[in-house]
N, CA, C and O atoms as a GROMACS GRO file, in nm:
protein
  412
    1UNK      N    1   1.415  -1.441   0.195
    1UNK     CA    2   1.513  -1.338   0.181
    1UNK      C    3   1.648  -1.386   0.236
    1UNK      O    4   1.752  -1.359   0.176
    2UNK      N    5   1.646  -1.455   0.349
    2UNK     CA    6   1.770  -1.507   0.407
    2UNK      C    7   1.839  -1.607   0.315
    2UNK      O    8   1.962  -1.608   0.304
    3UNK      N    9   1.759  -1.691   0.248
    3UNK     CA   10   1.816  -1.789   0.156
    3UNK      C   11   1.888  -1.717   0.044
    3UNK      O   12   1.999  -1.755   0.004
    4UNK      N   13   1.825  -1.612  -0.008
    4UNK     CA   14   1.889  -1.534  -0.115
    4UNK      C   15   2.025  -1.480  -0.069
    4UNK      O   16   2.125  -1.494  -0.139
    5UNK      N   17   2.026  -1.420   0.048
    5UNK     CA   18   2.149  -1.358   0.097
    5UNK      C   19   2.253  -1.460   0.140
    5UNK      O   20   2.367  -1.457   0.094
    6UNK      N   21   2.215  -1.550   0.229
    6UNK     CA   22   2.310  -1.641   0.292
    6UNK      C   23   2.354  -1.757   0.203
    6UNK      O   24   2.473  -1.787   0.194
    7UNK      N   25   2.260  -1.822   0.140
    7UNK     CA   26   2.293  -1.942   0.065
    7UNK      C   27   2.328  -1.918  -0.081
    7UNK      O   28   2.412  -1.987  -0.138
    8UNK      N   29   2.263  -1.819  -0.141
    8UNK     CA   30   2.285  -1.795  -0.283
    8UNK      C   31   2.374  -1.674  -0.311
    8UNK      O   32   2.421  -1.655  -0.423
    9UNK      N   33   2.397  -1.593  -0.208
    9UNK     CA   34   2.479  -1.474  -0.226
    9UNK      C   35   2.414  -1.369  -0.315
    9UNK      O   36   2.484  -1.290  -0.379
   10UNK      N   37   2.282  -1.368  -0.318
   10UNK     CA   38   2.208  -1.274  -0.402
   10UNK      C   39   2.147  -1.167  -0.312
   10UNK      O   40   2.089  -1.198  -0.207
   11UNK      N   41   2.161  -1.042  -0.352
   11UNK     CA   42   2.100  -0.932  -0.279
   11UNK      C   43   1.950  -0.932  -0.308
   11UNK      O   44   1.911  -0.916  -0.423
   12UNK      N   45   1.865  -0.950  -0.207
   12UNK     CA   46   1.720  -0.954  -0.229
   12UNK      C   47   1.669  -0.820  -0.285
   12UNK      O   48   1.729  -0.716  -0.259
   13UNK      N   49   1.560  -0.823  -0.360
   13UNK     CA   50   1.501  -0.701  -0.412
   13UNK      C   51   1.462  -0.604  -0.298
   13UNK      O   52   1.428  -0.647  -0.188
   14UNK      N   53   1.468  -0.476  -0.328
   14UNK     CA   54   1.443  -0.372  -0.230
   14UNK      C   55   1.307  -0.386  -0.161
   14UNK      O   56   1.298  -0.369  -0.039
   15UNK      N   57   1.202  -0.416  -0.237
   15UNK     CA   58   1.070  -0.424  -0.175
   15UNK      C   59   1.065  -0.528  -0.064
   15UNK      O   60   1.001  -0.507   0.039
   16UNK      N   61   1.131  -0.641  -0.084
   16UNK     CA   62   1.136  -0.742   0.022
   16UNK      C   63   1.210  -0.688   0.143
   16UNK      O   64   1.169  -0.713   0.257
   17UNK      N   65   1.318  -0.617   0.121
   17UNK     CA   66   1.395  -0.560   0.231
   17UNK      C   67   1.312  -0.459   0.311
   17UNK      O   68   1.332  -0.442   0.432
   18UNK      N   69   1.220  -0.393   0.243
   18UNK     CA   70   1.135  -0.294   0.309
   18UNK      C   71   1.013  -0.355   0.377
   18UNK      O   72   0.934  -0.284   0.440
   19UNK      N   73   0.996  -0.487   0.363
   19UNK     CA   74   0.888  -0.555   0.433
   19UNK      C   75   0.766  -0.588   0.350
   19UNK      O   76   0.667  -0.638   0.404
   20UNK      N   77   0.770  -0.563   0.220
   20UNK     CA   78   0.658  -0.599   0.134
   20UNK      C   79   0.651  -0.751   0.120
   20UNK      O   80   0.752  -0.820   0.134
   21UNK      N   81   0.531  -0.800   0.093
   21UNK     CA   82   0.511  -0.943   0.068
   21UNK      C   83   0.526  -0.975  -0.079
   21UNK      O   84   0.516  -1.091  -0.119
   22UNK      N   85   0.551  -0.874  -0.161
   22UNK     CA   86   0.562  -0.892  -0.305
   22UNK      C   87   0.671  -0.801  -0.359
   22UNK      O   88   0.716  -0.709  -0.291
   23UNK      N   89   0.713  -0.827  -0.481
   23UNK     CA   90   0.815  -0.746  -0.544
   23UNK      C   91   0.772  -0.711  -0.686
   23UNK      O   92   0.841  -0.741  -0.784
   24UNK      N   93   0.656  -0.650  -0.695
   24UNK     CA   94   0.606  -0.609  -0.826
   24UNK      C   95   0.537  -0.474  -0.814
   24UNK      O   96   0.506  -0.430  -0.703
   25UNK      N   97   0.512  -0.410  -0.921
   25UNK     CA   98   0.439  -0.283  -0.927
   25UNK      C   99   0.510  -0.168  -0.854
   25UNK      O  100   0.448  -0.064  -0.832
   26UNK      N  101   0.633  -0.185  -0.815
   26UNK     CA  102   0.707  -0.076  -0.749
   26UNK      C  103   0.641  -0.023  -0.624
   26UNK      O  104   0.658   0.094  -0.590
   27UNK      N  105   0.566  -0.107  -0.554
   27UNK     CA  106   0.500  -0.064  -0.431
   27UNK      C  107   0.362  -0.005  -0.455
   27UNK      O  108   0.297   0.038  -0.360
   28UNK      N  109   0.317  -0.002  -0.580
   28UNK     CA  110   0.187   0.058  -0.609
   28UNK      C  111   0.089  -0.039  -0.671
   28UNK      O  112   0.011   0.000  -0.758
   29UNK      N  113   0.091  -0.162  -0.627
   29UNK     CA  114   0.004  -0.265  -0.684
   29UNK      C  115  -0.143  -0.236  -0.651
   29UNK      O  116  -0.176  -0.203  -0.537
   30UNK      N  117  -0.228  -0.248  -0.751
   30UNK     CA  118  -0.371  -0.220  -0.730
   30UNK      C  119  -0.437  -0.322  -0.640
   30UNK      O  120  -0.551  -0.302  -0.598
   31UNK      N  121  -0.369  -0.431  -0.608
   31UNK     CA  122  -0.426  -0.534  -0.521
   31UNK      C  123  -0.364  -0.531  -0.381
   31UNK      O  124  -0.382  -0.624  -0.304
   32UNK      N  125  -0.293  -0.424  -0.350
   32UNK     CA  126  -0.228  -0.413  -0.219
   32UNK      C  127  -0.332  -0.393  -0.108
   32UNK      O  128  -0.442  -0.345  -0.132
   33UNK      N  129  -0.293  -0.431   0.011
   33UNK     CA  130  -0.377  -0.409   0.128
   33UNK      C  131  -0.337  -0.282   0.201
   33UNK      O  132  -0.251  -0.207   0.155
   34UNK      N  133  -0.399  -0.258   0.312
   34UNK     CA  134  -0.377  -0.136   0.390
   34UNK      C  135  -0.231  -0.122   0.432
   34UNK      O  136  -0.173  -0.015   0.418
   35UNK      N  137  -0.172  -0.228   0.483
   35UNK     CA  138  -0.032  -0.219   0.528
   35UNK      C  139   0.062  -0.190   0.412
   35UNK      O  140   0.155  -0.110   0.426
   36UNK      N  141   0.041  -0.254   0.298
   36UNK     CA  142   0.129  -0.229   0.183
   36UNK      C  143   0.114  -0.086   0.134
   36UNK      O  144   0.214  -0.022   0.100
   37UNK      N  145  -0.008  -0.033   0.130
   37UNK     CA  146  -0.026   0.106   0.088
   37UNK      C  147   0.036   0.201   0.190
   37UNK      O  148   0.093   0.303   0.151
   38UNK      N  149   0.026   0.170   0.318
   38UNK     CA  150   0.088   0.253   0.420
   38UNK      C  151   0.240   0.252   0.401
   38UNK      O  152   0.305   0.356   0.411
   39UNK      N  153   0.295   0.136   0.374
   39UNK     CA  154   0.438   0.122   0.349
   39UNK      C  155   0.479   0.205   0.226
   39UNK      O  156   0.583   0.270   0.227
   40UNK      N  157   0.396   0.202   0.122
   40UNK     CA  158   0.424   0.279   0.001
   40UNK      C  159   0.421   0.430   0.031
   40UNK      O  160   0.505   0.504  -0.018
   41UNK      N  161   0.324   0.473   0.110
   41UNK     CA  162   0.317   0.615   0.147
   41UNK      C  163   0.444   0.659   0.219
   41UNK      O  164   0.490   0.772   0.202
   42UNK      N  165   0.500   0.570   0.299
   42UNK     CA  166   0.620   0.601   0.376
   42UNK      C  167   0.746   0.598   0.291
   42UNK      O  168   0.825   0.692   0.294
   43UNK      N  169   0.764   0.491   0.215
   43UNK     CA  170   0.889   0.471   0.142
   43UNK      C  171   0.888   0.522  -0.001
   43UNK      O  172   0.994   0.554  -0.056
   44UNK      N  173   0.772   0.532  -0.062
   44UNK     CA  174   0.760   0.577  -0.201
   44UNK      C  175   0.646   0.680  -0.212
   44UNK      O  176   0.546   0.654  -0.279
   45UNK      N  177   0.661   0.794  -0.147
   45UNK     CA  178   0.551   0.892  -0.143
   45UNK      C  179   0.506   0.941  -0.281
   45UNK      O  180   0.389   0.973  -0.299
   46UNK      N  181   0.596   0.948  -0.377
   46UNK     CA  182   0.558   0.992  -0.511
   46UNK      C  183   0.468   0.889  -0.578
   46UNK      O  184   0.369   0.925  -0.642
   47UNK      N  185   0.501   0.762  -0.564
   47UNK     CA  186   0.417   0.655  -0.618
   47UNK      C  187   0.280   0.661  -0.553
   47UNK      O  188   0.177   0.653  -0.620
   48UNK      N  189   0.278   0.675  -0.421
   48UNK     CA  190   0.152   0.682  -0.347
   48UNK      C  191   0.069   0.800  -0.395
   48UNK      O  192  -0.051   0.786  -0.419
   49UNK      N  193   0.130   0.916  -0.408
   49UNK     CA  194   0.058   1.037  -0.450
   49UNK      C  195   0.000   1.021  -0.590
   49UNK      O  196  -0.115   1.059  -0.614
   50UNK      N  197   0.078   0.965  -0.682
   50UNK     CA  198   0.027   0.944  -0.819
   50UNK      C  199  -0.092   0.850  -0.820
   50UNK      O  200  -0.190   0.876  -0.889
   51UNK      N  201  -0.084   0.740  -0.746
   51UNK     CA  202  -0.195   0.644  -0.741
   51UNK      C  203  -0.318   0.708  -0.676
   51UNK      O  204  -0.430   0.685  -0.720
   52UNK      N  205  -0.295   0.787  -0.574
   52UNK     CA  206  -0.405   0.854  -0.505
   52UNK      C  207  -0.475   0.954  -0.597
   52UNK      O  208  -0.597   0.960  -0.601
   53UNK      N  209  -0.396   1.031  -0.670
   53UNK     CA  210  -0.454   1.128  -0.765
   53UNK      C  211  -0.535   1.055  -0.872
   53UNK      O  212  -0.646   1.098  -0.906
   54UNK      N  213  -0.481   0.946  -0.925
   54UNK     CA  214  -0.552   0.868  -1.027
   54UNK      C  215  -0.682   0.813  -0.970
   54UNK      O  216  -0.787   0.819  -1.035
   55UNK      N  217  -0.674   0.759  -0.849
   55UNK     CA  218  -0.793   0.702  -0.785
   55UNK      C  219  -0.903   0.807  -0.772
   55UNK      O  220  -1.018   0.781  -0.804
   56UNK      N  221  -0.867   0.926  -0.725
   56UNK     CA  222  -0.965   1.034  -0.707
   56UNK      C  223  -1.023   1.079  -0.841
   56UNK      O  224  -1.143   1.106  -0.851
   57UNK      N  225  -0.938   1.086  -0.944
   57UNK     CA  226  -0.986   1.126  -1.077
   57UNK      C  227  -1.086   1.024  -1.131
   57UNK      O  228  -1.188   1.061  -1.190
   58UNK      N  229  -1.058   0.897  -1.112
   58UNK     CA  230  -1.149   0.792  -1.158
   58UNK      C  231  -1.281   0.796  -1.081
   58UNK      O  232  -1.388   0.779  -1.140
   59UNK      N  233  -1.274   0.818  -0.952
   59UNK     CA  234  -1.395   0.826  -0.870
   59UNK      C  235  -1.481   0.945  -0.912
   59UNK      O  236  -1.604   0.938  -0.909
   60UNK      N  237  -1.415   1.053  -0.952
   60UNK     CA  238  -1.486   1.175  -0.992
   60UNK      C  239  -1.564   1.156  -1.122
   60UNK      O  240  -1.655   1.234  -1.152
   61UNK      N  241  -1.530   1.055  -1.201
   61UNK     CA  242  -1.601   1.028  -1.326
   61UNK      C  243  -1.743   0.978  -1.300
   61UNK      O  244  -1.829   0.981  -1.388
   62UNK      N  245  -1.766   0.931  -1.177
   62UNK     CA  246  -1.900   0.887  -1.140
   62UNK      C  247  -1.933   0.748  -1.193
   62UNK      O  248  -1.844   0.673  -1.233
   63UNK      N  249  -2.058   0.717  -1.192
   63UNK     CA  250  -2.103   0.586  -1.238
   63UNK      C  251  -2.047   0.476  -1.150
   63UNK      O  252  -2.036   0.490  -1.029
   64UNK      N  253  -2.013   0.364  -1.214
   64UNK     CA  254  -1.963   0.248  -1.141
   64UNK      C  255  -1.831   0.277  -1.070
   64UNK      O  256  -1.797   0.209  -0.972
   65UNK      N  257  -1.757   0.376  -1.116
   65UNK     CA  258  -1.626   0.408  -1.056
   65UNK      C  259  -1.637   0.491  -0.929
   65UNK      O  260  -1.541   0.498  -0.852
   66UNK      N  261  -1.749   0.554  -0.908
   66UNK     CA  262  -1.763   0.650  -0.798
   66UNK      C  263  -1.730   0.592  -0.661
   66UNK      O  264  -1.678   0.664  -0.575
   67UNK      N  265  -1.759   0.467  -0.640
   67UNK     CA  266  -1.736   0.408  -0.508
   67UNK      C  267  -1.624   0.305  -0.508
   67UNK      O  268  -1.613   0.225  -0.415
   68UNK      N  269  -1.541   0.305  -0.612
   68UNK     CA  270  -1.430   0.209  -0.620
   68UNK      C  271  -1.304   0.271  -0.560
   68UNK      O  272  -1.286   0.393  -0.561
   69UNK      N  273  -1.219   0.185  -0.509
   69UNK     CA  274  -1.092   0.229  -0.453
   69UNK      C  275  -0.991   0.116  -0.465
   69UNK      O  276  -1.027   0.001  -0.490
   70UNK      N  277  -0.864   0.152  -0.446
   70UNK     CA  278  -0.760   0.050  -0.452
   70UNK      C  279  -0.772  -0.047  -0.334
   70UNK      O  280  -0.746  -0.166  -0.349
   71UNK      N  281  -0.809   0.004  -0.218
   71UNK     CA  282  -0.813  -0.079  -0.097
   71UNK      C  283  -0.956  -0.085  -0.042
   71UNK      O  284  -1.045  -0.012  -0.085
   72UNK      N  285  -0.973  -0.175   0.053
   72UNK     CA  286  -1.103  -0.190   0.119
   72UNK      C  287  -1.079  -0.240   0.261
   72UNK      O  288  -0.972  -0.291   0.293
   73UNK      N  289  -1.178  -0.225   0.342
   73UNK     CA  290  -1.174  -0.283   0.476
   73UNK      C  291  -1.314  -0.330   0.512
   73UNK      O  292  -1.412  -0.288   0.452
   74UNK      N  293  -1.320  -0.417   0.609
   74UNK     CA  294  -1.448  -0.470   0.653
   74UNK      C  295  -1.479  -0.412   0.790
   74UNK      O  296  -1.400  -0.423   0.884
   75UNK      N  297  -1.596  -0.352   0.801
   75UNK     CA  298  -1.644  -0.298   0.927
   75UNK      C  299  -1.784  -0.350   0.950
   75UNK      O  300  -1.870  -0.341   0.862
   76UNK      N  301  -1.808  -0.404   1.068
   76UNK     CA  302  -1.939  -0.461   1.102
   76UNK      C  303  -1.986  -0.561   0.997
   76UNK      O  304  -2.104  -0.566   0.962
   77UNK      N  305  -1.891  -0.640   0.947
   77UNK     CA  306  -1.923  -0.743   0.850
   77UNK      C  307  -1.950  -0.692   0.709
   77UNK      O  308  -1.988  -0.770   0.621
   78UNK      N  309  -1.930  -0.565   0.686
   78UNK     CA  310  -1.958  -0.507   0.554
   78UNK      C  311  -1.829  -0.452   0.492
   78UNK      O  312  -1.756  -0.376   0.556
   79UNK      N  313  -1.803  -0.492   0.369
   79UNK     CA  314  -1.685  -0.445   0.297
   79UNK      C  315  -1.707  -0.300   0.254
   79UNK      O  316  -1.810  -0.267   0.196
   80UNK      N  317  -1.608  -0.215   0.283
   80UNK     CA  318  -1.616  -0.074   0.248
   80UNK      C  319  -1.495  -0.033   0.165
   80UNK      O  320  -1.383  -0.078   0.190
   81UNK      N  321  -1.520   0.052   0.067
   81UNK     CA  322  -1.409   0.108  -0.009
   81UNK      C  323  -1.325   0.194   0.086
   81UNK      O  324  -1.378   0.262   0.173
   82UNK      N  325  -1.194   0.188   0.068
   82UNK     CA  326  -1.102   0.266   0.149
   82UNK      C  327  -1.006   0.336   0.053
   82UNK      O  328  -0.919   0.272  -0.005
   83UNK      N  329  -1.023   0.466   0.037
   83UNK     CA  330  -0.940   0.538  -0.058
   83UNK      C  331  -0.798   0.558  -0.003
   83UNK      O  332  -0.773   0.546   0.117
   84UNK      N  333  -0.708   0.588  -0.094
   84UNK     CA  334  -0.571   0.614  -0.052
   84UNK      C  335  -0.564   0.741   0.034
   84UNK      O  336  -0.480   0.751   0.123
   85UNK      N  337  -0.652   0.837   0.007
   85UNK     CA  338  -0.659   0.956   0.093
   85UNK      C  339  -0.694   0.917   0.236
   85UNK      O  340  -0.637   0.969   0.331
   86UNK      N  341  -0.788   0.825   0.251
   86UNK     CA  342  -0.825   0.779   0.384
   86UNK      C  343  -0.708   0.706   0.451
   86UNK      O  344  -0.683   0.723   0.570
   87UNK      N  345  -0.637   0.625   0.374
   87UNK     CA  346  -0.520   0.556   0.429
   87UNK      C  347  -0.417   0.658   0.476
   87UNK      O  348  -0.358   0.643   0.583
   88UNK      N  349  -0.396   0.762   0.394
   88UNK     CA  350  -0.301   0.868   0.431
   88UNK      C  351  -0.340   0.932   0.564
   88UNK      O  352  -0.254   0.959   0.648
   89UNK      N  353  -0.467   0.958   0.582
   89UNK     CA  354  -0.515   1.024   0.703
   89UNK      C  355  -0.522   0.932   0.824
   89UNK      O  356  -0.484   0.971   0.935
   90UNK      N  357  -0.570   0.809   0.804
   90UNK     CA  358  -0.599   0.721   0.917
   90UNK      C  359  -0.487   0.626   0.956
   90UNK      O  360  -0.474   0.591   1.074
   91UNK      N  361  -0.405   0.584   0.861
   91UNK     CA  362  -0.306   0.481   0.890
   91UNK      C  363  -0.161   0.531   0.886
   91UNK      O  364  -0.079   0.486   0.966
   92UNK      N  365  -0.130   0.622   0.796
   92UNK     CA  366   0.008   0.666   0.780
   92UNK      C  367   0.063   0.732   0.908
   92UNK      O  368   0.180   0.710   0.941
   93UNK      N  369  -0.015   0.813   0.980
   93UNK     CA  370   0.041   0.872   1.102
   93UNK      C  371   0.088   0.768   1.205
   93UNK      O  372   0.176   0.797   1.286
   94UNK      N  373   0.030   0.650   1.202
   94UNK     CA  374   0.067   0.542   1.296
   94UNK      C  375   0.151   0.434   1.227
   94UNK      O  376   0.161   0.322   1.277
   95UNK      N  377   0.211   0.469   1.114
   95UNK     CA  378   0.284   0.370   1.034
   95UNK      C  379   0.392   0.296   1.111
   95UNK      O  380   0.399   0.174   1.100
   96UNK      N  381   0.478   0.363   1.188
   96UNK     CA  382   0.583   0.288   1.258
   96UNK      C  383   0.528   0.176   1.346
   96UNK      O  384   0.584   0.067   1.350
   97UNK      N  385   0.420   0.203   1.415
   97UNK     CA  386   0.359   0.101   1.500
   97UNK      C  387   0.288  -0.005   1.416
   97UNK      O  388   0.304  -0.124   1.441
   98UNK      N  389   0.209   0.037   1.319
   98UNK     CA  390   0.134  -0.054   1.233
   98UNK      C  391   0.227  -0.150   1.160
   98UNK      O  392   0.198  -0.269   1.148
   99UNK      N  393   0.338  -0.098   1.111
   99UNK     CA  394   0.432  -0.178   1.032
   99UNK      C  395   0.544  -0.238   1.117
   99UNK      O  396   0.634  -0.304   1.065
  100UNK      N  397   0.537  -0.215   1.248
  100UNK     CA  398   0.638  -0.267   1.342
  100UNK      C  399   0.778  -0.221   1.303
  100UNK      O  400   0.873  -0.300   1.298
  101UNK      N  401   0.790  -0.090   1.275
  101UNK     CA  402   0.919  -0.032   1.238
  101UNK      C  403   0.993   0.024   1.358
  101UNK      O  404   1.112   0.054   1.350
  102UNK      N  405   0.922   0.037   1.469
  102UNK     CA  406   0.986   0.089   1.591
  102UNK      C  407   1.072  -0.019   1.656
  102UNK      O  408   1.037  -0.137   1.653
  103UNK      N  409   1.184   0.024   1.714
  103UNK     CA  410   1.272  -0.076   1.780
  103UNK      C  411   1.208  -0.141   1.900
  103UNK      O  412   1.269  -0.225   1.964
   0.00000   0.00000   0.00000
């Protein structure tokens, strides 16, 4: 980002300025991790809400989709689906600390 600004005189894309590691999908990439989804909930709540609604609708269809989610976490060595609703409840309240946004 510094090279873009200082050496090339180019304004870096917004997502990089907001701390994302990527600049695609408008903050709603299906391959995002917990921190990126938390960042999206904070900076792009409409995108987060739409993805969350879609995720829940797909899970409600049952079958192979019932236990799928955009994110996952590992607990006790086992990978677990982590829905965007869970991220909203468990991670977003602590977003400033998690994302190191506090001074």
